[in-house]
Each structure stands twice: as C-alpha cells, then as structure tokens.
N, C-alpha and C positions, 0 to 999 in steps of 0.2 A: 505494501498500499503505499501510494507515495504523500511525504509530509507537505502539507499547505503550507503554505508562508505565513505566518502570523501579524494581522496587520496591526498598527498599533492604533491608537485611540484617535490620533490628530488622522491617520489616514481614514478612519470610519467616517467620522464629522465631516472629510473633506467629499469623501463621496457622496455620503445624504445632501450636502449641501448642494453636490452637482447637480445630483438626479433630481431634488427639488426645483430647481432653476429650469431643467428640460422638462421635466413636468409642465411647470406653470406655462415657458414658452410655447410647448405643444399646444396646450389649453389653450392659450391669448390667439394660435395659427387658427384654430379648431372652431372655436365658437363663433366669430364670423359667419363662418359655411356652415355652421348651423343652425344658426340665427335666421340665414337668408334660406333657408328648407323647409324651416317652420313657418317662417312667414309665408310661405309660397303655398301651403296649406292651410292659411287662415283666411278670413274673410276681415274686412276693411275695420268694422269696428271693432275686432281684436285687437288688428295691429293699433289701432289709435287709441284703445285703453291700456294697450300695455307699456310697463315702467322697465326701459332697459331692453335686456334681449329678452327673446323667447323662447324658452326653454321647450317648452311643447306648446302647440296650439292648443286651445280650450276646446272647439270641435274640427275635428279635420273634418276638412272642405275642401273638394279637389275643382269648383267652381272657377276658380282664375287659371287653371293648367288646360281644363276643358276647354275654355271661351279661346283662348289660345290657340290652341290646337283643331278649334272648327275655324278657324279662320279658311277662306279658301286659297290664298298661296303658301300657306305654311309648309306643305309637301314640293311642291313646286322651287321655293326655298334653301330646303333641304337638299334636293336634287343639285339644283346650280350650286350649290356650293360645294358637293363632291365635285363636278364637274371640273370646277376650277380648282380644286386641287390636285385631281387627276389630269391635269392639262398642265396646273402651272409648277410642279411639285417636281417633278423628272428635267424642267428647264433650269428651275433654280440650282438643283444639285449639280448637272451638267456643268452650267456656265460657271457655278462658284466652285466646282472643283477646278477646273481648267483654268481660272482667274489664278486662286492658289497655286496650282503647279508651277504655274509661269512667275509667278513673286516669290516662290520658294528655288526656281532654277538657280542655280548660282555659274556667274560666266555668262549672262544674259545679254547682248547688248543691248544698250538703253535702258537697261533694265532700272536703273535709278529714277530715270524721267518719267518710264510710265507709272512705275509705284507712284511717285508724288502726285502725277495726276488723279489716279484711282482714289488714292486719299484726301485729295483735295476736294472729290465729289461727297464723301464721307461728311464733311463740311457746309460746302457749299454747293446748293442742287440748283438746277436749273431755276425749278420753280412748279407751277401746274399749267399757266398758259403755253409755253414750249411744249410739254408734253400732250397737251391738247390738240394745238396743232400738229404733233407729228401723228400722233393717234387719226386725225383728220386727215392730211396727208397720204395716211396708209388706206386710205379708208374703211378703218375700221371701228368709226363711232355705229353705236349700237349692236357691234359683234361681240361676242362671251372672249372673242378675244384681243380685245383691249383690256379687257380685266385683267387676262393673263400676262400679257406682254407689257403692262405699264410696270410693274415691277417685280422684274424676273431676278435681278439680283440684288444683293446687301454687300455692302463694303465692308462693314463689320464682321458677318458671316464669312466672308471670304479671309478677312485677317485670322479668326478662328481655323477655317482650312489651311490658311499658309502655315501657320504654329505647326499644328499638327501634321502637315507632310513633311516640314524640315524635322520634324522628329525620326522620319523615317531614315536608318541606316544610309550613309550615301554608297556603300560597297554593292547594296540591292541593286541602287539602279546602274550606276557604273558596270556591275556583270549584265542587265539586261543592255546596256549598249553594246557589250563587247558581242551579246550572244545576236545580235542584228536589232534588235526591237526600236522602234520610234517612238516618239512620245505620246502618240494615243495609246499603244499597246504598253505602255511603262502606265499611264495612269490607271488603265482600264485593268491591267493583269498582275502590277505590282503595285499601287499607291490604292488605289481604291478596299482590296481586301484588306490592306493595314489601318485603314482608315476607319473601319466600322466604326463604331463610337462616334466618333466625330461628325458622320454622316447619316448618326440618330439621332445626334443633337440638331443639326442642321434642319433635318425632316420637321422637328419638332418646333423651331423654329420659325422656320417658314410655315410650317401647317399653321400653328396660332395666329401669327402676321393674318394668310388667307381668312382664317375662321373667322377674325373678328375685323375682318374690312368692311369697310361699305361705303368710305368715299368717293373711293373709285368708280363704283358701279353705279353711284346715285350722277356720275359726271358723263359717264361714258355708254349708259344705258339707257333705254326710252322706252324698252318693253316691260311692262310688269313682270312678266311669264319669264323674263331674262334674270330678276333681279336675286340675288342670293337670300339666305338665311336673315342676316344681320339687317339687309334693309326692311324685310317683312315684319321684324320683330321692331323695327323702328315706326314702318307705318302704323302697327297696330297701337305704338303709345303715344303717336301724334294724333291719333283718331279718337283715341279716349281722352286725352288729355282735352283737346280741343273742343271737345261735342261734336265731333263729325259724324257720318251715317252709322258706324259702329257701338256712338257713345249712346247705346240703349240705356234702359233700366237696370238690366241683368251687367252691362260694365259697369255705371255708376256703380253698382254695389260691390265691385272687385276693383275701383279706382286703383287704389293703393296696391292693392296684392297681386295686380297683373303685371306691375312693375317689376315684382321679386319672382314671379313664375316666368318671364320672359328671362331673367338672366340664367334663372335654372336651364330652361330648355338649349340656350346658348351656350352655356360651359361644360352641362354634363358630359357632352361626346367627349371632350376636351380631355375633360376629368378622369372617364373611362379609359381613353388609349395613353394618359402618362405614367401608369405605373407602368406598363411594358418598354416604355424607353427610361425610366427612372434609372434603372443599373447602371445605362450608358450615360445620364448625362454628368455627372463630376468627371468621370475618367474623359469622355470627348469634349468637354467646355475647355477641361485645364491641362491637357496633351500639350507639351510644347510649349507650357509657359515656364516652367522650370527645367533647366539643364544645370547637367554638371559634369 
C-alpha cells in the first residue's frame, strides 16, 4: 500500500479556500444563464414581481416559447442560417489557413510588407459603403452569397492560425519539400492534420460569428424568406415592442418573457455544440503562444 503524503493544516486551508472560490465563480457564471432559462418559462407578471434572480418560475409557462416558434418565418430562418454556415465555414477555414501559412512561411519575398498590410486591416477597415458597392458591382445584392462573401476571413483568426502553423516543426515541412510536395500539398497533407485543435477553435469562432450575425443580412437581402434566424427574432421583438401586427393580446401578455425566450432559442444550438469543441479550445487557442 502506497503511503499517502500528509498535508499540513496550511495546505488544507489553502485547498479549502481555492475550492470555495472556484465554486463561487462557477455559481456566478451559471446563475445568469439559469435566470435566463427560468424567465423564458415564466410569464410577464411573474417576471415583474420577481425580486432579483428567478430560481424557479412560480408556474411553468411555455407560452412565450410557443409564440416564438409559431412565427411563420422561424423555420426558414433556421434553414437559412444553416445554409450560411455550410457555405461560409469552408471558405473561412480555407482562406484563413492559406493566409496563416503565408504569414508563417520563412524567406517569403515581400513578406513584411504583405504582413503589415494584412495587419493594418485589422485596425482600419474600408467601412460599410465600400463593401456594399463591391457587392453591388458583383451583382450579389439580394443573394445569399453576399452574406457569405462579405466576411470570409478574420485577421485575428488568421493570427491564431499563423501561430499554430509556426509551432509545426520546420523539419516536417522541409522533408515534404524534399519529397517533391508543393505548398498546397503541404497545407492539406502536413499542416492541417497537425493543427486540428486550432481548426476546431476557428470553426467555433467563425460559427458563433455567423450564427449571431444580422446586420449584413439586413443590408444585402431584400427577401424575407432569405433572412437568417437572428433577423427573424429581431423582427419578432420589434413587432412586439412597437405594437405591430404580431402584438396581439397574447403577445402583450408575454411582452417581457418573449425577450428571454428568443435568447434561449438563439443560444441553445451553440451551447449544445460547444461541449464537443471545448477540449480543443484551450489547446487550439494557445498553441504557439509560448515558445521555448
């Protein structure tokens, strides 16, 4: 039987304090989410009378969620959002990996100049008007491709990818060159298999960004049937707040609760996906940050 290391009372007190603090921080993080979820299953009067956080609804009421799901364009919003993700994510990853590979390459001609120009766009962009004029000249206004193409690459994500690629041993890349591989073969057969954790993080970053996006669609799309989920939820909120056609007596009864219900509807899918990517998150985001 192995002898257990006896802890001093100072170590025990320290461990207790650390565990209490961690539990406290966990509770602080969970309680707002719990309040949001419980408020979505309440009615407006219960929310108005509640003092502080709602730990449990006085009477479980699915009325707000029912009203949200009854909207005629909600399912099309879900479908359109999934279409945008399916079209945008492959482009996002492909362009980000290729740009990160370029920035990570050593001995590339004019690399400092191009790297400086790329980094410059992270702090100063052309703005909304040049983007709109570009989409108009490409005849993409009103098309799903306008929303997909308008934000195909993030410089911040490119820097994360660059750091990850730089962590790949140079010997592997040099060996691939000796065997006759070109840059595309190195990217897809050497680099990508070694930075899977970073790719998972980039998918999460881009996916959350596209899932929450609504502004681009409101500018470039004219057909309601092409709007993504966030725009549909925004329409429900505006109609309920401004007394539009949807603001019936039933909607007025759930005026405050509908806000919470929409947040639940919009965040639940992302919260379901995140646990599957969590194990890659820390490794993929921090790889290449510390060298030695």
